[in-house]
N, C-alpha and C positions, 0 to 999 in steps of 0.2 A: 505492501500501499504505500505509494505517493504522499509524503505530508504537503498542505501550503503554510507559508507562512504565516499568515495571519486570520483568526478566524473571528467574528463576531463573538461564536461561544465557544466553548468549551466544556464540554458534560464532562465529570468524572465519577464512572460508574452506568454502568449498563442494564440493569435492572425498570422493572417497569416501568418506573418515573421518569427514569433515564431516558426511556423511550419517549415517551409520553411527553417531556419539554422538549425534547429534538424536534419530533415528527408537527408541534404548533409553532415551534418559530421555524423548521425550514418550512414550512408551510407560509409564513409573511413575510421570506423572504433574505431571510437571516444565514450566514454561512453558521454551520455548525461541526463540529466534530465532537463526537463522544469515543468514551478512552474506558474500558472495561479491564480489570488483569487477568479475567479467565477466558477459557477457551471457545467457551460458547455464550452468549447475553443470556439475560433474565435475572440473574443472581438469585433470588427466595422463589421467584414465582418460576421456572423451571420446571419441565419430564427430563427424566430419565429413564433409559432401560437397566433399572437398577440389581437387576437379577441374570447374571449372566444368562444367554442361552434361551433368555426367557423374550418373548414379544407382546412384552405390557409397560408402555409407558406410565411412568406413575410419578406424583405431580410429589418432587419429593420431600420442599419443606410446606411450602405454602398448599390448602386443600380446595377450601370452599371460599365462595367470592358473594360480598351481600355489599361493598363500599365504592365498587365502578360506577360511575353512574353514569346513566345510559349518554347523557349528555357526550361524553370523552370518547364515548365508538361510535356514535353519528359525527363528531366533530372532523375522527379520523377515517373514519368508512370502514370499518375495522368488519370483518367479516368474522363474529366474535360474538358466544352468547352465553346463556346460561338455562337448567333447565331448574323446573322445581321439582324439585322431591316428594314420594306420595304423603311421605310418613314423615312429620316433624322432628320426633322424639319415643323411643322405648326407653323407657326407665325402668329394669327388674327389680323385683325384691321379696322378700320374705316375710309373712303373717301367720302367725300360728300355725308354723311348721310345713304350711304349702304357698307355693311359690309361682306368685304371678308377676304383671308388669303394667304397666301407666302407658300408655299407647296414645299420643296423641295426634291425630290424624291434620294435615295440608288441605282434605278436601270435603271430611264428612265430621264433622262437629254432634251430630248426634253421639258417634262410633267413642268418639273423647269422653264427650259424657258419659256415658256406661263406665270406659274403663273408669275417668277419675273418681265415678261412685263408689266402685268394688275398693279402690284407696282410703278416699274420705270424703267430708259430707257435704252437702249445697252451701254452705258455708265461705269454707274453703274456694268452690269452685265460682264463686260472685268475688270473692278475695282476687283471685286470682286474675279473672277477667276483668278487673278492678285496675290491675296490675297493666294489664294489657292495651286497658283504655288509657292509660297514663303513659304509658312508653305511645303507642301510636300517637297519640295529640305531642306527645316530644319531639318523634320524630318526623312528625308533619311541618315543625315549627324549625325545627334545626337542620335539615337534609339538607333542603336549598342552600342556605346560608355555608356551607362551602366549598362553595365556589363564588364566592364572593369574596370583597376585601372583608379584612376582620370590622369588628363592634366591638365597646367595653363588653363590662359586668353587667353596667348601668344602662347601658341603650339598649341591651336586649332585656333589662326587666323592666324597664320604659315600655317597653315596645311591646309586654306581653299584654293582653284585653280580656281574658273569660278566664275564670275562676280553673276551669281545668287547669289550664295551661299554667297559671299560679300554683297548681296542688302541684303538676308532672316537673315544673323547675323546683319546688321547694325537696320533692321526695325525689331525684336526682343530680341534683348542683349543694342545696345548701346540707344538705345531711350526712348522715353514714347509710348507704343502701343496704346496711341489715337494718335496721331499724325500720325502713319501708314495706322491705318484704315481713317482719314481723309480723308488722303490724297488716296487714295484708291475709296473711294463710298461717294456718298452723302448723299441720302437716311436716315432721321434719324433712322427708322426703320430697315431698314439692317444694318446700323452702328451699334445698340445694339443688335441684333440679331448675329453679327462676336463679338463683344464685351463680352460675357457674360461669354464667358470661363475664360476670364481674372479676373472674380468677384466670383468664384463659390465657396463660403466656407472663402470669407477673406473679411476683410475690406476694400474697395481701391477703386481708381474712374480711371480715363484714363492718366490723368496726371501727376500721384502719383510720386515725383521724386526719390523718394525709390527702380522704378520701381517692386515694390511687384505684379502687376498687370498684369510682364511681366512673371517672374517669375512661375506662377499662369495659364497664359494662356499656357505656355512652355508645364505643363504636362499635357495642356487639349487637347495640337494636336500634340503631338510627338508618341504619342502610338503604337506600332508596325508598327512603320514606318509611319502608312494614317493617326492619328490622329482619325481613327475611333473608337465610340465607343459602345459597342453589348451590347446583353441580356448576362447573366451566363443563361444558361439550369441548370434548379434545383433551381435557385438563390444561394445566399453566401454561404448556407448550405453547399452546395454538392459541394464546392472548399473546406469548411473546413474541413469536413467526411473525402473528400481525403488525404488532405492532412496529417490528422489526423491517419488516417488508413497507410500512406507511412512511416508514423515518425514512430510509434507500429512496424510495420513490418519490417522495419529497426534496430530496439535494442533501439530508445529513451523510458526514462521512462515519461509518460506526468502523473503529480499529478494537480488534478482542489482542488478546494475550497482549495487552499494552497496560500492565501497570503503572499509576502516574507516583510518581516521587517523593515531588513537591507542587507547592504554587507559590510561588514568588510576587506578590502584590503589589503594582509599579499604574505610573500615569503615562499616558492615556490608556497604557495595556496591561494585564498580567501578565507573566510566563509560567507555562506548562511545563515541567520536566516530565519525559516515563520513558519507559523503556518498549522497545515493541523488535521480537525476536532477537531479543539481545543485545540491541544496538540502544543509544540513548540519542533521546530526541527532546528538542526543545521549540515550545510554539509559542505564540504571541495570543490572546484575547482580549477584545474588549469584554467580555463577561465569563466568571467559569462558573459554572453550575456545580454543585457537592451534592452525588446522591449517594451514601456513603454514613456510617456511621460517626456520632461526635465525636468518639477517637480517631476514627480517620482522617474527621473534617479536622480536628487540630494539630493530630503530627503533619499531614498536609503542608497549614500556615506554620509552622512553627512553633507552636504551642501545646501549654503543658495541658493535661486533659484527667480529671479526678469522675470519676459515675460516681453521684449519689446514692445513697440506701434503695431509691425507689425503682434505681437504673436496673437494678440484678434482674436478667430472665428467668423463667421457673417452667420448663417444659420440656416435656421427651417426648419425640414423635416418633412412632415404630411405627413403618412400612411393610404389609404383608399381601405377601398374592395367595390364596386357597386354591383348591381342586372344588371345593363345592364351600358351602354357609353350612356352619352348626347350626345343631337345629340346637333349639332352648329347653328349659325342664316345664317351665311355664308351656304348655304341649298347646294352649289355645293361640301361641303366638306364631304365626310363621316369619320362619327367618328372613325372610323378602320383605316381609314389614318391620319387622326390628330393626334390619341392618341397614333399610334402606336409607330411615333417618340417622338422630343423632342418638347412640346406646348411650348409656350412661352406669358408669358401675361404680359405686361407693361413693359417689356424689351425692349424700342427702348433705342438711347444714351439718349436723355433729360430728356425722366421718370427717366432713372438709376441715372444720376446725381443729380436728384430733388430728390429723396426717401436718394442719400448718405448724399447728404446734413443734409437736414432730420433728419436721423439718428444720423449723426456727433455733432449735440445739444442734442441728450437722446434722440428724440420723437421719436414715431413709426413712419416709414412711411404711410404719408396718400393713398398713391397709392404703396404698395410694388412689386417688381417686383419677379415673381416667374415661374417656368417650371415645366413642368409635365410630366411622360410619364407611359404608359399601359405595364408592365410584360408581362402579360397573353396574348397577342395580337400575341407575338412571339414566347411565352414559355408558355405553361399552365400546364405545368405540376407540378406547387407548388400549385395548386389547386387537391381537390379531386375529386374525378368521379364527385359526387354531383354534385358541385359546378358548372365543367363543362357544365355539360348536360344540367342546369339552367341557363348558358350564366351569371356566375358574371365577375366578373376580378376585377382586385389591379390595381389602379393607388397612385405614387408615385409622390405627390409633393414637391419641393426642392425649399425654398425662399431664393433671395437675399437681403443685404442691411438690415441684425439682428443682428447687436452685440451683443454680450455680456454684456455688460453695460446698453441695455435697459431690462432685466430680473431678474437684482441683486436683486429689492424691492423685486418684488411678481411677481416671475414666474408664477405661476399657472394663474394670473389673464389676464399677459401680452399675454401668450400663448393664453386665449379665446379671445382678443381682436385679435391678429394678424390673428388669424383662422378665424374670423371673417370678416376683410377685405380683405383675400386669397382667401373668397369663394365668397366674392361680386364681385371683381372684376373678377375673373371667371365668374362667373355669367350672367354677360354683354352680354358675346360670347355664353352663349346655349339658346336653346329652352327650354329645361327640366334643371332647376335649380339642381346642383349637391348634394343637401340639400335632393330634391325626389330621389335618383339617390340610396342613401347608402344601404345597406343592413343593418342588426341590428343580433347583436350576439344573444349568445346568452341567454342574462342576460337581454336583451334588451334594450341594449343600442347601438346608431346608431357606423359603422365601422368608426371611425377615432378615429385616433392620433396624438400629436403632439411632435417632440420632440426639444426642444430650446436647445442654450450651455449651458444653468445651464444642462437642466437634463444631457448633454455629456460628461460635466463635471462631475458628481454624479454619473452615470452610468458605465463612460468608462474613470474616472479618465484621460482625454484631457484639460490638463491646458486651460483655460478662452474658453473651447469647441469645440478648433481649430480640425479641421477633416486632419489638416497636422500636428499634431505635435507640431503645430510655423512655425511662418514664413517659406516657403519654401525656400531653396538653389538653386543656381545654379548648372547645371551641372557640374560645373567646378570648379578650383580651386584658388583662388588669389594670394596663396601662393606656393613658390618652391621647399619650403622643403615638402610639402603636393604632389608633383608627383609622382608616383606610388603607394601612397597611397589608400586605399577603402574607404577614406568617412566613415568609419565607428568608429574605432581608435577615443581614449579617453585620456583623461589626466591622466587618471589611467592604468599603465602597467596590459595588460589580461586582461581590461576592455573593453567591445565592443558595442556601441549605433546597435542594428538591425532592427527599427522601421523605422518608420514617419521621426522620429528626426534627422536623416543618415543625410550627402549628397547625393541628390539624389534620399531622400523618396519620402512620398507621394502617397495615393491616394490607390489602394486594386496594389499592384504590385509583392509583392515579393522579387524585388530588394534586399535593405536593410537584409532582411534575406540571400539574396543569396551572395551575398559581404559580409558580417560578417564571413557568413563562408569559404568563399576564401580567406580571408583576412590570417583567421586561420588555416586554411589548408598546405595556405604557408611557417607560424612561424614554422607548424610543418615538412616541409618536403615531404606533400602527396604531390603527383601527381593527375589533376582535368582532 
């Protein structure tokens, strides 16, 4: 690849946000160079043939989609779609020696109610639906703002017009989320089912005074104005492929195997130093966008960086290929229903509190909470024809309360033990132990892999393995000086954050990439 001497914009990091920014800027006539250290684009939003000899393309790190606005898909003319899951969730439990499961449908409210009343009562059903009403009102209020300039907390509070919006604001912004959950429902399993969205990827608890749990919850329930998580057709790799194609066809230059070593701020242009196929290069850029973690940002700009306590990642992702879906001991539940939605294990309210307390002392939780789903029940295009015909499926398990601190001494040994505990707890609810359903790859090994926070730090340069690039921000600013800004600006003039560490970043959303591009185009006087 031949590099120009100067570019209007250089983007560091070829994840989906970097590609979104590159496409918007190139479409507007800006000269753009995107540099990615790995051989493939996509960052955490990639698909791989994880298991040797198996024609199965798994979304290796990220998996479901909720936060990607249709506006971005339309603006960039992406051939990318998500598909609804027939079942929202399935939560197995044992009562009086009988194994049951709470199954919540995305299409059959009566079925959900019948399953609900087997677990608890009408009062909890009403409380649960009141929470959903608050959640939907909050999502409708907040979601459209994520592609707009920032407003202050006070401006938001002034704009609230209805009693329902005020109640939702108080529930999700002002008070620890645990108070809201406990006020509306009494059943322990149901409380946990609601609260899981506040813990995914982060190490927090229901009454955390920092409200980290609230910020995480908001990210999980406002997407598309409904909060529904859907299956990306073709997997995450399809999104990356479409974005890369859109960026290139718009004129952006994409360089892989091109790790950036430093960004030297200057006037009127910055200098970006990077390697490409073992040779050092330097280009000038009027603007630099960094789609990377705060630690990488600091290193590139010659700064120091010390993560805050809330920045610690807490996740364990297990990718699985099975020859068949395991049957449930709750025999009224078809496995195709159980695993189409999110299958919750050990995620009751009290279980997650106990798990958090254990992990906080540096111990691996005895009963680690986890949730899993089957991509291929909704979209089997990620499997080759032979695997489809043979009835193979992919399963993704996402573990909670697995903070980075647990893995630092011996990542491999801890992962082995963590996996053993996850599978043991899962198997309590299965007729067929999951080990008996595992496919075997071309090298004779079972088709299962584990990604810990240490792996995410090593492979994706995520500080402390945090999938959000640090503690998620609020969707507003507390500083009047930031009103009307985009949440991507930094202390360095014409240097921007365009990844998850930007304000309103997090998840597979493209929002920081969009907002960084909008910020720049406003500065150069290009209308959008």
